[in-house]
Backbone as numpy.savetxt, mean C-alpha at the origin, in Angstrom:
# Nx Ny Nz CAx CAy CAz Cx Cy Cz
3.85 -16.34 16.45 2.64 -16.32 17.24 1.50 -17.05 16.50
0.76 -17.87 17.22 -0.44 -18.48 16.66 -1.58 -17.46 16.71
-2.32 -17.39 15.64 -3.50 -16.48 15.64 -4.50 -16.92 16.72
-5.07 -16.00 17.46 -6.04 -16.37 18.47 -7.38 -16.81 17.84
-8.17 -17.52 18.63 -9.51 -17.87 18.23 -10.44 -16.69 18.52
-11.61 -16.73 17.90 -12.60 -15.67 18.09 -12.94 -15.47 19.55
-13.09 -16.58 20.26 -13.51 -16.50 21.66 -12.46 -15.87 22.56
-11.20 -15.82 22.11 -10.15 -15.24 22.93 -10.06 -13.73 22.82
-10.65 -13.16 21.76 -10.53 -11.72 21.54 -11.61 -10.96 22.30
-11.46 -9.66 22.45 -12.48 -8.83 23.12 -13.84 -9.00 22.46
-14.88 -8.86 23.24 -16.24 -8.96 22.75 -16.49 -7.85 21.71
-17.11 -8.20 20.56 -17.35 -7.20 19.56 -18.26 -6.07 20.07
-18.09 -4.91 19.45 -18.95 -3.78 19.78 -20.41 -4.14 19.46
-21.34 -3.54 20.18 -22.77 -3.81 19.98 -23.14 -3.48 18.55
-23.85 -4.43 17.93 -24.32 -4.23 16.59 -23.33 -4.68 15.51
-22.11 -5.04 15.90 -21.11 -5.49 14.94 -21.23 -7.01 14.75
-21.53 -7.43 13.54 -21.64 -8.85 13.27 -20.90 -9.19 11.99
-20.76 -10.51 11.72 -20.06 -10.93 10.53 -18.57 -10.77 10.67
-17.87 -10.88 9.55 -16.42 -10.75 9.53 -16.03 -9.29 9.75
-15.02 -9.01 10.60 -14.26 -9.91 11.48 -14.72 -9.78 12.95
-16.03 -9.64 13.14 -16.55 -9.43 14.49 -17.06 -10.72 15.12
-17.90 -11.45 14.40 -18.45 -12.67 14.95 -18.11 -13.90 14.08
-17.25 -13.71 13.11 -16.78 -14.80 12.26 -15.26 -14.83 12.25
-14.69 -16.02 11.97 -13.24 -16.17 11.90 -12.89 -17.05 10.73
-11.63 -16.99 10.29 -11.16 -17.87 9.22 -11.02 -19.29 9.74
-11.08 -20.25 8.84 -10.74 -21.61 9.20 -9.27 -21.69 9.57
-8.96 -22.31 10.68 -7.59 -22.39 11.13 -6.79 -23.42 10.34
-5.52 -23.17 10.17 -4.61 -24.13 9.54 -4.02 -25.02 10.63
-3.59 -26.22 10.28 -2.92 -27.08 11.27 -1.61 -26.41 11.75
-1.13 -26.87 12.89 0.03 -26.25 13.49 1.25 -26.27 12.57
1.44 -27.32 11.83 2.55 -27.42 10.90 2.05 -27.81 9.50
2.90 -27.61 8.51 2.57 -28.01 7.16 2.56 -29.53 7.05
2.12 -30.02 5.90 1.96 -31.47 5.74 3.25 -32.22 5.84
4.39 -31.52 5.57 5.69 -32.18 5.66 6.29 -32.06 7.08
5.50 -31.53 8.02 5.95 -31.38 9.39 6.72 -30.11 9.69
7.05 -29.35 8.65 7.78 -28.10 8.84 6.82 -26.98 9.29
7.34 -25.96 10.00 6.50 -24.85 10.38 6.08 -24.01 9.18
4.95 -23.36 9.27 4.49 -22.48 8.20 5.47 -21.29 8.10
5.63 -20.75 6.89 6.47 -19.57 6.77 5.94 -18.42 7.66
6.84 -17.74 8.32 6.40 -16.64 9.16 5.98 -15.44 8.31
4.79 -14.90 8.59 4.29 -13.71 7.90 4.29 -12.55 8.88
4.90 -11.45 8.48 4.96 -10.25 9.32 4.11 -9.13 8.68
3.19 -8.60 9.44 2.33 -7.53 8.95 2.49 -6.33 9.85
2.64 -5.15 9.25 2.77 -3.89 9.98 1.56 -3.03 9.68
0.95 -2.47 10.71 -0.11 -1.49 10.52 0.36 -0.14 11.02
0.52 0.85 10.09 0.77 2.22 10.50 -0.56 2.90 10.78
-0.60 3.74 11.76 -1.90 4.33 12.13 -1.72 5.71 12.72
-2.71 6.56 12.44 -2.78 7.86 13.11 -4.25 8.31 13.09
-4.85 8.39 14.23 -6.23 8.89 14.41 -7.21 8.12 13.50
-7.14 6.81 13.55 -8.06 5.99 12.76 -8.91 5.12 13.67
-9.30 5.68 14.82 -10.09 4.92 15.78 -11.41 4.41 15.21
-11.91 5.07 14.17 -13.16 4.64 13.54 -13.00 3.28 12.86
-11.78 2.98 12.43 -11.55 1.78 11.59 -10.62 0.75 12.18
-9.72 1.15 13.09 -8.56 0.31 13.39 -8.92 -1.02 14.07
-9.98 -1.08 14.83 -10.33 -2.35 15.47 -10.68 -3.40 14.43
-11.39 -2.98 13.40 -11.73 -3.90 12.32 -10.46 -4.40 11.62
-9.52 -3.51 11.42 -8.25 -3.86 10.81 -7.53 -4.92 11.65
-7.42 -4.65 12.95 -6.71 -5.56 13.84 -7.35 -6.93 13.87
-8.65 -6.97 14.01 -9.32 -8.26 14.09 -9.20 -9.05 12.79
-9.18 -8.32 11.66 -9.07 -9.04 10.37 -7.72 -9.73 10.20
-6.71 -9.23 10.91 -5.41 -9.88 10.88 -5.35 -11.02 11.88
-5.81 -10.75 13.09 -5.69 -11.75 14.16 -6.59 -12.97 13.94
-7.67 -12.80 13.20 -8.61 -13.90 13.00 -8.36 -14.69 11.73
-7.13 -14.64 11.22 -6.79 -15.35 10.00 -6.57 -16.85 10.21
-6.47 -17.28 11.48 -6.24 -18.69 11.74 -4.88 -19.19 11.29
-3.91 -18.24 11.19 -2.60 -18.60 10.67 -1.66 -18.94 11.86
-0.89 -20.00 11.75 -0.12 -20.48 12.91 1.20 -19.75 13.15
1.67 -18.89 12.22 3.02 -18.30 12.40 2.99 -16.84 11.95
2.42 -15.98 12.80 2.16 -14.58 12.45 2.94 -13.65 13.38
3.48 -12.58 12.81 3.98 -11.42 13.58 3.10 -10.24 13.18
2.59 -9.54 14.20 1.75 -8.36 13.91 2.29 -7.18 14.71
2.65 -6.13 13.99 3.24 -4.93 14.60 2.38 -3.72 14.27
2.08 -2.89 15.26 1.32 -1.64 15.04 2.19 -0.45 15.42
2.35 0.46 14.50 3.10 1.70 14.75 2.12 2.88 14.66
1.76 3.40 15.82 0.83 4.52 15.89 1.61 5.83 16.03
1.15 6.82 15.28 1.86 8.10 15.27 1.44 9.08 16.35
1.20 8.58 17.56 0.77 9.39 18.69 -0.65 9.95 18.45
-1.58 9.04 18.20 -2.95 9.43 17.95 -3.58 10.13 19.16
-4.50 11.02 18.84 -5.21 11.78 19.90 -6.65 11.35 20.03
-7.08 10.37 19.24 -8.45 9.83 19.37 -8.40 8.58 20.24
-9.31 7.66 20.04 -9.37 6.45 20.88 -8.54 5.28 20.34
-7.65 5.55 19.37 -6.86 4.47 18.75 -6.02 3.70 19.77
-5.34 4.41 20.64 -4.45 3.76 21.61 -5.23 2.86 22.55
-6.41 3.31 22.99 -7.22 2.48 23.88 -7.62 1.18 23.19
-7.95 1.28 21.92 -8.31 0.07 21.15 -7.12 -0.87 20.99
-5.95 -0.29 20.65 -4.76 -1.11 20.47 -4.42 -1.85 21.77
-4.55 -1.18 22.89 -4.22 -1.80 24.18 -5.11 -3.01 24.44
-6.36 -3.00 23.99 -7.25 -4.14 24.19 -6.71 -5.40 23.50
-5.93 -5.21 22.43 -5.43 -6.35 21.64 -3.95 -6.58 21.87
-3.40 -5.92 22.85 -1.94 -6.01 23.12 -1.45 -7.44 23.31
-2.19 -8.34 24.00 -1.67 -9.70 24.22 -1.36 -10.44 22.93
-1.96 -10.04 21.82 -1.76 -10.79 20.57 -0.87 -10.03 19.59
-0.29 -8.94 20.02 0.58 -8.14 19.14 2.03 -8.49 19.43
2.83 -8.57 18.39 4.26 -8.81 18.56 4.92 -7.56 19.17
4.45 -6.39 18.72 5.01 -5.12 19.22 4.06 -4.00 18.82
3.95 -2.98 19.68 3.24 -1.80 19.25 3.85 -0.60 20.00
3.67 0.56 19.41 4.14 1.81 20.02 3.26 2.95 19.56
3.12 3.95 20.37 2.45 5.18 19.97 3.38 6.34 20.27
3.94 6.92 19.22 4.88 8.01 19.37 4.94 8.81 18.06
5.36 10.05 18.10 5.42 10.84 16.86 6.37 10.20 15.84
6.00 10.29 14.57 6.86 9.82 13.50 6.83 10.84 12.38
7.54 10.52 11.28 7.64 11.46 10.16 6.65 11.12 9.05
5.66 10.34 9.36 4.64 10.01 8.36 4.50 8.54 8.17
3.59 8.18 7.24 3.23 6.79 7.04 4.40 5.90 6.61
5.19 6.38 5.64 6.30 5.55 5.16 7.33 5.34 6.28
7.58 6.35 7.07 8.52 6.22 8.20 7.99 5.21 9.21
6.67 5.27 9.50 6.07 4.34 10.45 6.19 2.88 9.94
5.98 2.66 8.66 6.09 1.32 8.11 7.54 0.81 8.22
8.48 1.66 7.89 9.89 1.26 8.03 10.21 0.88 9.48
9.71 1.67 10.42 9.93 1.33 11.84 9.37 -0.04 12.17
8.20 -0.31 11.62 7.57 -1.62 11.91 8.37 -2.77 11.34
8.88 -2.62 10.12 9.64 -3.71 9.50 10.98 -3.91 10.17
11.48 -2.92 10.87 12.71 -3.12 11.64 12.49 -4.12 12.76
11.24 -4.32 13.16 10.87 -5.27 14.22 10.44 -6.60 13.65
10.39 -6.75 12.35 9.83 -7.94 11.72 10.89 -8.98 11.42
10.52 -10.25 11.51 11.43 -11.36 11.26 10.84 -12.37 10.28
9.75 -12.00 9.61 9.06 -12.95 8.74 9.75 -13.17 7.42
9.39 -14.28 6.77 9.85 -14.55 5.40 8.98 -13.79 4.39
7.78 -13.47 4.79 6.82 -12.75 3.94 6.39 -11.47 4.69
6.40 -10.36 4.00 6.08 -9.08 4.64 4.89 -8.39 3.94
4.18 -7.59 4.71 3.16 -6.71 4.12 2.83 -5.64 5.14
2.23 -4.55 4.67 1.65 -3.62 5.63 0.18 -3.44 5.29
-0.60 -3.17 6.31 -2.06 -3.05 6.20 -2.45 -1.76 6.89
-2.88 -0.78 6.13 -3.27 0.50 6.73 -4.46 0.33 7.67
-4.58 1.26 8.58 -5.56 1.12 9.65 -6.98 1.46 9.24
-7.20 1.69 7.95 -8.57 1.81 7.45 -8.86 0.75 6.37
-7.98 -0.25 6.28 -8.16 -1.38 5.37 -8.26 -2.67 6.19
-8.64 -3.78 5.56 -8.68 -5.03 6.31 -8.50 -6.22 5.37
-8.05 -7.34 5.96 -7.94 -8.59 5.22 -9.27 -9.33 5.20
-9.51 -10.10 4.17 -10.70 -10.93 4.10 -10.39 -12.31 4.66
-11.42 -13.07 5.02 -11.19 -14.41 5.61 -10.30 -15.28 4.72
-9.35 -15.95 5.33 -8.48 -16.89 4.61 -7.41 -16.21 3.76
-7.22 -14.93 3.91 -6.28 -14.21 3.08 -4.86 -14.77 3.21
-4.41 -15.01 4.46 -3.05 -15.47 4.64 -2.87 -16.90 4.15
-3.90 -17.67 4.19 -3.83 -19.03 3.62 -3.60 -18.95 2.09
-4.29 -18.02 1.44 -4.09 -17.86 0.00 -2.70 -17.34 -0.29
-2.20 -16.45 0.53 -0.87 -15.91 0.33 0.20 -16.99 0.45
0.12 -17.82 1.50 1.15 -18.83 1.69 1.04 -19.92 0.63
-0.14 -20.18 0.11 -0.27 -21.12 -1.00 0.48 -20.60 -2.23
0.27 -19.31 -2.53 0.99 -18.70 -3.65 2.49 -18.70 -3.43
2.89 -18.44 -2.19 4.32 -18.43 -1.86 4.94 -19.80 -2.06
4.26 -20.86 -1.65 4.79 -22.21 -1.78 4.82 -22.66 -3.24
3.87 -22.16 -4.04 3.86 -22.51 -5.46 4.88 -21.75 -6.25
5.21 -20.52 -5.81 6.16 -19.65 -6.52 7.15 -19.05 -5.53
7.99 -19.87 -4.90 8.89 -19.38 -3.84 9.96 -18.41 -4.33
10.24 -18.39 -5.63 11.28 -17.50 -6.13 10.74 -16.11 -6.49
9.45 -15.90 -6.42 8.86 -14.59 -6.71 9.28 -13.58 -5.67
9.21 -12.31 -6.01 9.49 -11.24 -5.05 8.20 -10.76 -4.38
7.06 -11.02 -5.00 5.78 -10.54 -4.44 4.63 -11.38 -4.92
3.56 -11.42 -4.13 2.36 -12.19 -4.44 1.20 -11.25 -4.22
0.34 -11.09 -5.23 -0.68 -10.03 -5.22 -2.05 -10.58 -5.54
-3.01 -10.33 -4.66 -4.39 -10.73 -4.89 -5.28 -9.57 -5.24
-6.58 -9.86 -5.38 -7.56 -8.81 -5.68 -7.97 -8.05 -4.42
-8.65 -6.92 -4.63 -9.05 -6.07 -3.49 -10.38 -5.41 -3.81
-11.30 -5.47 -2.83 -12.55 -4.73 -2.93 -12.31 -3.28 -2.48
-12.78 -2.34 -3.25 -12.87 -0.95 -2.78 -14.26 -0.77 -2.19
-14.31 -0.39 -0.91 -15.58 -0.32 -0.23 -15.76 1.07 0.40
-17.01 1.44 0.69 -17.25 2.66 1.46 -17.33 2.30 2.95
-17.42 3.27 3.84 -17.41 2.96 5.27 -18.57 2.09 5.72
-19.62 1.97 4.90 -20.76 1.10 5.24 -20.63 -0.28 4.61
-19.43 -0.59 4.12 -19.12 -1.91 3.54 -19.78 -2.14 2.19
-20.28 -1.14 1.55 -20.77 -1.31 0.18 -19.59 -1.39 -0.78
-19.58 -2.39 -1.63 -18.50 -2.57 -2.59 -18.65 -1.55 -3.72
-17.65 -0.70 -3.89 -17.65 0.30 -4.95 -17.11 -0.27 -6.23
-16.08 -1.08 -6.15 -15.48 -1.76 -7.28 -14.52 -2.82 -6.75
-14.06 -3.67 -7.61 -13.08 -4.70 -7.27 -11.90 -4.58 -8.20
-10.73 -4.42 -7.61 -9.50 -4.26 -8.38 -8.79 -5.60 -8.50
-8.66 -6.10 -9.70 -7.98 -7.37 -9.96 -6.58 -7.04 -10.52
-5.54 -7.62 -9.94 -4.18 -7.31 -10.42 -4.00 -7.72 -11.88
-3.26 -6.88 -12.59 -3.03 -7.18 -14.01 -1.70 -6.62 -14.46
-1.12 -7.28 -15.45 0.08 -6.78 -16.13 1.17 -6.37 -15.13
1.67 -7.33 -14.33 2.59 -7.01 -13.24 4.06 -7.09 -13.57
4.38 -6.81 -14.83 5.82 -6.62 -15.14 6.16 -5.15 -14.90
7.42 -4.82 -14.84 7.88 -3.49 -14.40 7.38 -2.39 -15.33
7.48 -2.60 -16.64 7.06 -1.54 -17.57 5.58 -1.21 -17.46
4.76 -2.23 -17.27 3.32 -1.95 -17.13 2.99 -1.33 -15.77
3.67 -1.79 -14.71 3.42 -1.18 -13.42 3.83 0.28 -13.40
4.83 0.63 -14.18 5.25 2.03 -14.21 4.13 2.95 -14.71
3.27 2.43 -15.59 2.11 3.19 -16.08 0.95 2.95 -15.13
1.16 3.31 -13.91 0.29 2.98 -12.78 -1.13 3.51 -13.00
-2.11 2.64 -12.86 -3.50 3.05 -13.03 -4.02 2.84 -14.42
-3.15 2.71 -15.40 -3.58 2.50 -16.78 -3.23 1.12 -17.29
-2.06 0.63 -16.89 -1.62 -0.70 -17.33 -1.49 -1.59 -16.09
-0.27 -1.74 -15.55 -0.13 -2.51 -14.31 -0.88 -1.88 -13.18
-1.53 -2.68 -12.38 -2.46 -2.08 -11.41 -2.86 -3.09 -10.34
-2.78 -2.72 -9.09 -3.35 -3.50 -7.98 -3.44 -2.60 -6.79
-4.10 -3.08 -5.74 -4.24 -2.28 -4.53 -3.28 -2.83 -3.47
-2.59 -1.92 -2.80 -1.53 -2.27 -1.86 -1.93 -3.26 -0.80
-3.13 -3.19 -0.15 -3.45 -4.12 0.91 -3.37 -5.60 0.52
-3.42 -5.86 -0.80 -3.40 -7.25 -1.27 -2.01 -7.68 -1.77
-0.97 -6.90 -1.44 0.38 -7.24 -1.89 1.23 -7.71 -0.71
1.84 -8.87 -0.84 2.78 -9.43 0.12 4.09 -9.66 -0.61
5.22 -9.42 0.05 6.50 -9.50 -0.66 7.54 -10.23 0.19
8.60 -10.68 -0.48 9.61 -11.51 0.17 10.60 -10.66 0.94
10.96 -11.09 2.13 11.89 -10.34 2.94 13.25 -10.22 2.28
13.69 -11.27 1.55 14.99 -11.18 0.88 15.00 -10.05 -0.15
13.89 -9.92 -0.88 13.78 -8.86 -1.87 13.76 -7.49 -1.21
13.06 -7.38 -0.09 13.00 -6.13 0.69 14.41 -5.69 1.08
15.22 -6.61 1.57 16.58 -6.27 1.96 17.45 -5.91 0.75
17.17 -6.50 -0.40 17.94 -6.18 -1.61 17.70 -4.74 -2.07
16.43 -4.32 -2.03 16.11 -3.01 -2.64 16.09 -1.88 -1.60
16.08 -2.22 -0.32 16.09 -1.17 0.71 14.70 -0.79 1.15
14.65 -0.05 2.23 13.38 0.32 2.85 12.62 1.38 2.05
11.44 1.72 2.50 10.63 2.75 1.83 11.34 4.10 1.92
11.16 4.92 0.91 11.70 6.29 0.91 10.76 7.16 1.76
11.20 7.50 2.97 10.30 8.24 3.84 10.22 9.73 3.56
10.84 10.16 2.46 10.58 11.51 1.94 9.26 11.54 1.15
8.77 10.38 0.81 7.54 10.25 0.03 6.35 10.03 0.97
5.21 10.58 0.58 4.00 10.44 1.44 2.82 9.84 0.71
2.90 9.68 -0.58 1.78 9.12 -1.36 2.21 7.90 -2.19
3.32 8.03 -2.91 3.69 7.02 -3.91 4.86 6.15 -3.46
5.12 6.06 -2.17 6.22 5.23 -1.70 6.00 3.77 -2.02
4.72 3.36 -2.11 4.46 1.97 -2.47 4.84 1.70 -3.94
4.45 2.59 -4.85 4.83 2.44 -6.23 6.35 2.41 -6.40
7.03 3.27 -5.65 8.49 3.29 -5.69 9.05 1.93 -5.29
8.46 1.33 -4.25 8.91 0.00 -3.82 8.61 -1.05 -4.87
7.39 -1.02 -5.45 7.02 -2.04 -6.46 8.00 -2.00 -7.64
8.36 -0.81 -8.09 9.25 -0.70 -9.23 10.66 -1.19 -8.87
11.08 -0.95 -7.63 12.38 -1.47 -7.19 12.35 -2.99 -7.08
11.28 -3.52 -6.50 11.17 -4.98 -6.39 11.14 -5.64 -7.75
10.48 -5.00 -8.72 10.35 -5.60 -10.04 11.69 -5.67 -10.80
12.69 -4.98 -10.30 14.03 -5.11 -10.92 14.76 -6.36 -10.46
14.29 -6.99 -9.37 15.02 -8.16 -8.84 14.22 -9.47 -8.94
12.97 -9.39 -9.41 12.20 -10.61 -9.51 10.79 -10.39 -10.04
9.98 -11.43 -10.00 8.64 -11.38 -10.59 7.56 -11.23 -9.52
6.48 -10.55 -9.90 5.23 -10.45 -9.12 4.30 -11.55 -9.61
3.75 -12.32 -8.67 2.82 -13.39 -9.04 1.41 -13.03 -8.59
0.42 -13.33 -9.42 -0.97 -13.02 -9.12 -1.61 -14.14 -8.30
-2.28 -13.77 -7.21 -3.10 -14.70 -6.42 -4.53 -14.58 -6.96
-5.11 -15.67 -7.46 -6.44 -15.58 -8.07 -7.59 -15.53 -7.03
-7.43 -14.70 -6.04 -8.43 -14.56 -4.98 -8.55 -13.11 -4.57
-9.71 -12.71 -4.07 -9.88 -11.39 -3.45 -9.47 -11.55 -2.01
-8.43 -10.86 -1.57 -7.90 -11.12 -0.22 -7.97 -9.92 0.72
-8.39 -8.75 0.25 -8.45 -7.59 1.15 -9.54 -6.64 0.70
-9.80 -5.65 1.57 -10.72 -4.57 1.24 -10.07 -3.25 1.66
-10.19 -2.25 0.81 -9.68 -0.89 1.09 -10.86 0.03 1.26
-10.90 0.75 2.37 -12.01 1.65 2.67 -11.73 3.01 2.02
-12.64 3.43 1.16 -12.54 4.73 0.48 -13.43 5.69 1.25
-12.77 6.67 1.87 -13.55 7.65 2.67 -12.95 9.03 2.52
-13.71 10.04 2.87 -13.33 11.42 2.59 -12.11 11.87 3.37
-11.78 11.18 4.46 -10.63 11.58 5.28 -9.30 11.03 4.81
-9.34 10.09 3.87 -8.11 9.47 3.41 -7.28 10.48 2.63
-5.96 10.47 2.87 -5.13 11.49 2.25 -5.09 11.38 0.72
-5.29 10.16 0.19 -5.30 10.00 -1.26 -6.57 10.60 -1.89
-7.59 10.84 -1.06 -8.79 11.53 -1.52 -8.69 13.02 -1.31
-8.16 13.42 -0.16 -8.05 14.84 0.18 -7.00 15.55 -0.68
-5.90 14.87 -0.94 -4.78 15.49 -1.66 -4.45 14.72 -2.94
-5.49 14.45 -3.71 -5.30 13.60 -4.89 -4.37 14.24 -5.93
-4.40 15.58 -6.05 -3.52 16.23 -7.01 -2.06 16.02 -6.63
-1.74 16.18 -5.35 -0.37 15.97 -4.89 0.04 14.51 -5.03
-0.91 13.60 -4.87 -0.60 12.19 -5.07 -0.12 11.96 -6.51
-0.85 12.52 -7.47 -0.48 12.34 -8.87 0.87 13.00 -9.17
1.14 14.13 -8.55 2.44 14.77 -8.72 3.55 13.84 -8.26
3.36 13.23 -7.11 4.39 12.35 -6.57 4.54 11.09 -7.42
3.44 10.56 -7.94 3.54 9.40 -8.83 4.36 9.75 -10.04
4.13 10.95 -10.62 4.90 11.35 -11.80 6.39 11.45 -11.49
6.73 11.98 -10.33 8.15 12.06 -9.97 8.75 10.66 -9.82
8.02 9.74 -9.24 8.50 8.36 -9.14 8.71 7.75 -10.53
7.78 8.00 -11.42 7.93 7.48 -12.78 9.20 8.01 -13.44
9.47 9.29 -13.28 10.68 9.84 -13.84 11.91 9.27 -13.14
11.83 9.12 -11.84 12.93 8.58 -11.07 13.36 7.21 -11.61
12.40 6.43 -12.06 12.70 5.07 -12.55 12.86 5.01 -14.08
12.95 6.17 -14.72 13.24 6.18 -16.14 12.04 6.21 -17.06
10.85 6.50 -16.56 9.64 6.49 -17.35 9.13 7.93 -17.57
9.94 8.75 -18.27 9.64 10.16 -18.40 8.39 10.43 -19.21
8.17 9.71 -20.31 7.03 10.00 -21.16 5.74 9.64 -20.48
5.74 8.55 -19.71 4.56 8.18 -18.94 4.23 9.28 -17.93
5.28 9.80 -17.27 5.06 10.88 -16.30 4.52 12.12 -16.97
5.01 12.42 -18.14 4.54 13.60 -18.86 3.05 13.49 -19.14
2.60 12.34 -19.62 1.17 12.15 -19.87 0.34 12.40 -18.64
0.81 11.88 -17.52 0.07 12.05 -16.26 -0.03 13.51 -15.87
1.09 14.25 -15.95 1.10 15.64 -15.56 0.30 16.50 -16.51
0.38 16.22 -17.79 -0.43 16.95 -18.77 -1.89 16.81 -18.45
-2.29 15.60 -18.17 -3.69 15.33 -17.83 -4.13 16.16 -16.64
-3.29 16.19 -15.59 -3.70 16.91 -14.39 -3.57 18.41 -14.51
-2.56 18.89 -15.23 -2.43 20.34 -15.41 -3.62 20.92 -16.19
-4.23 20.11 -17.05 -5.28 20.62 -17.92 -6.69 20.33 -17.41
-6.82 19.79 -16.23 -8.17 19.55 -15.71 -8.87 20.88 -15.51
-10.13 21.00 -15.97 -10.88 22.25 -15.80 -11.02 22.67 -14.36
-11.08 21.71 -13.45 -11.27 22.02 -12.03 -10.00 22.48 -11.34
-8.87 22.44 -12.06 -7.57 22.80 -11.46 -7.34 24.31 -11.62
-7.56 25.05 -10.52 -7.36 26.51 -10.62 -5.87 26.86 -10.58
-5.58 28.12 -10.81 -4.17 28.55 -10.92 -3.40 28.28 -9.63
-4.07 28.46 -8.50 -3.38 28.25 -7.20 -2.97 26.79 -7.03
-3.87 25.89 -7.35 -3.58 24.45 -7.22 -2.55 24.06 -8.26
-2.67 24.59 -9.48 -1.72 24.26 -10.54 -0.29 24.69 -10.13
-0.19 25.88 -9.55 1.14 26.33 -9.10 1.69 25.47 -7.97
0.79 25.05 -7.08 1.22 24.20 -5.97 1.68 22.84 -6.49
0.98 22.35 -7.52 1.33 21.06 -8.12 2.75 21.15 -8.76
2.99 22.22 -9.50 4.30 22.39 -10.12 5.39 22.49 -9.08
5.12 23.24 -8.00 6.11 23.39 -6.93 6.39 22.06 -6.27
5.34 21.26 -6.09 5.50 19.94 -5.47 6.42 19.06 -6.32
6.18 19.01 -7.63 6.99 18.21 -8.51 8.45 18.70 -8.47
8.62 20.01 -8.55 9.97 20.57 -8.57 10.72 20.22 -7.28
10.04 20.37 -6.15 10.67 20.15 -4.84 11.07 18.67 -4.67
10.18 17.79 -5.07 10.51 16.36 -4.97 11.62 15.98 -5.93
11.57 16.51 -7.13 12.55 16.13 -8.12 13.98 16.49 -7.69
14.11 17.59 -7.01 15.46 18.03 -6.61 16.09 17.08 -5.60
15.30 16.25 -5.00 15.85 15.28 -4.05 16.47 14.08 -4.73
16.18 13.90 -6.00 16.57 12.69 -6.70 17.75 12.95 -7.62
18.53 11.94 -7.79 19.74 12.03 -8.63 19.39 12.42 -10.05
18.24 11.95 -10.57 17.92 12.17 -11.97 17.82 13.64 -12.30
17.54 14.48 -11.29 17.38 15.92 -11.54 18.66 16.50 -12.16
19.80 15.88 -11.91 21.09 16.37 -12.39 21.41 15.87 -13.79
20.58 14.98 -14.30 20.86 14.40 -15.62 20.07 15.15 -16.69
20.77 15.77 -17.61 20.11 16.62 -18.59 19.05 15.88 -19.43
19.38 14.68 -19.86 18.48 13.97 -20.73 17.15 13.71 -20.05
17.18 13.40 -18.74 15.92 13.19 -18.01 15.31 14.50 -17.54
16.17 15.44 -17.19 15.71 16.70 -16.66 14.84 17.47 -17.61
15.13 17.37 -18.91 14.41 18.22 -19.89 12.93 17.92 -19.93
12.52 16.66 -19.64 11.10 16.34 -19.65 10.36 17.09 -18.57
10.92 17.09 -17.38 10.27 17.71 -16.24 10.35 19.22 -16.34
11.51 19.75 -16.75 11.69 21.19 -16.86 10.66 21.77 -17.83
10.45 21.05 -18.95 9.53 21.55 -19.93 8.10 21.66 -19.42
7.75 20.76 -18.49 6.40 20.79 -17.95 6.22 21.86 -16.88
7.21 22.01 -16.03 6.95 22.87 -14.87 7.39 24.32 -15.09
8.19 24.59 -16.14 8.71 25.95 -16.33 8.18 26.64 -17.58
7.70 25.91 -18.57 7.32 26.52 -19.82 5.81 26.74 -19.90
5.40 27.40 -20.96 3.97 27.59 -21.24 3.53 26.62 -22.31
4.30 25.58 -22.56 4.02 24.68 -23.67 3.28 23.41 -23.24
2.67 23.46 -22.06 1.95 22.24 -21.60 0.89 21.83 -22.60
0.16 22.82 -23.11 -0.92 22.49 -24.03 -0.40 21.86 -25.32
0.81 22.18 -25.71 1.36 21.61 -26.96 1.61 20.12 -26.81
1.58 19.63 -25.60 1.80 18.20 -25.39 0.50 17.40 -25.50
-0.57 18.08 -25.92 -1.88 17.44 -26.02 -1.85 16.19 -26.86
-1.03 16.19 -27.91 -1.02 15.03 -28.82 -0.58 13.76 -28.11
0.21 13.93 -27.05 0.64 12.77 -26.29 -0.54 12.18 -25.51
-1.28 13.09 -24.88 -2.40 12.65 -24.02 -3.55 12.16 -24.84
-3.78 12.79 -26.00 -5.00 12.48 -26.76 -5.01 11.02 -27.27
-3.85 10.41 -27.40 -3.78 9.05 -27.90 -3.83 8.01 -26.80
-4.01 8.46 -25.56 -4.04 7.52 -24.42 -5.23 7.82 -23.54
-5.83 6.77 -23.02 -6.89 6.98 -22.01 -6.24 7.38 -20.72
-6.98 8.04 -19.86 -6.41 8.50 -18.58 -7.14 7.83 -17.43
-6.44 7.77 -16.29 -7.01 7.13 -15.12 -7.55 8.19 -14.21
């Protein structure tokens, strides 16, 4: 699908100006300079009750001026105005559906089952692409076609578009990415990956609800390299309703389980020690955190391996968490 022009899309809401309401990206020519078609890019947006943000997300994708786009929206049977907004943009969507699902990771998997692109990404319904993002992605893809992923920078913004910080990707080898937030680090909306690599490593683990992206990055890093795009290509909206803000403790528990799953037990221990010892963590939350780690761990093969199991068992069953202070004290925490 060719991206539509600004004049083809619904009229912006009153008072909405600038990108992506009254501005659009510069369009690319129909074909590349060698006469071949542009690589197809497939983007999936999972959504549930994000009517406050989703129109901005949709427009930021459709106004990229990219000549070969697939855009899929998987809505989890929203009860707000999300479906009405999606219907307004239906003529430019490859596919969309609104039906119950098992969560964000399941919705993304459903979307990629409909995708046929050479380059894949998902864009949550409270995030958006910046002007020219797909042009920067395809440039990186053509310069490094053997990479498994291409990653740009990302603005963290509040709902009023104030920039809180800018995350620049760094240290994108597997070992550094495993120490997520301290070493390897980037924001998901700015990551695009190769369809061949996706098929090699398999779909997202839909038992996960927070760290399924990290699980994917670590799997992808076993089959190829991540390349940095030297541009800011997306913005992530930080708001009180986001699950990573509401359930941040559970998010860190799931990250630790993923780290252990991929063989990074000591890194996981540091993370858990840090969170178990937070002054704001009361006994009820601490117990819930331990139960969360235990429940997730039992789903994974590593739980049966004694050498790996002992790290997690020591944290969730013993009273020796404080004795691990020497591990944490020599490392900064995120």
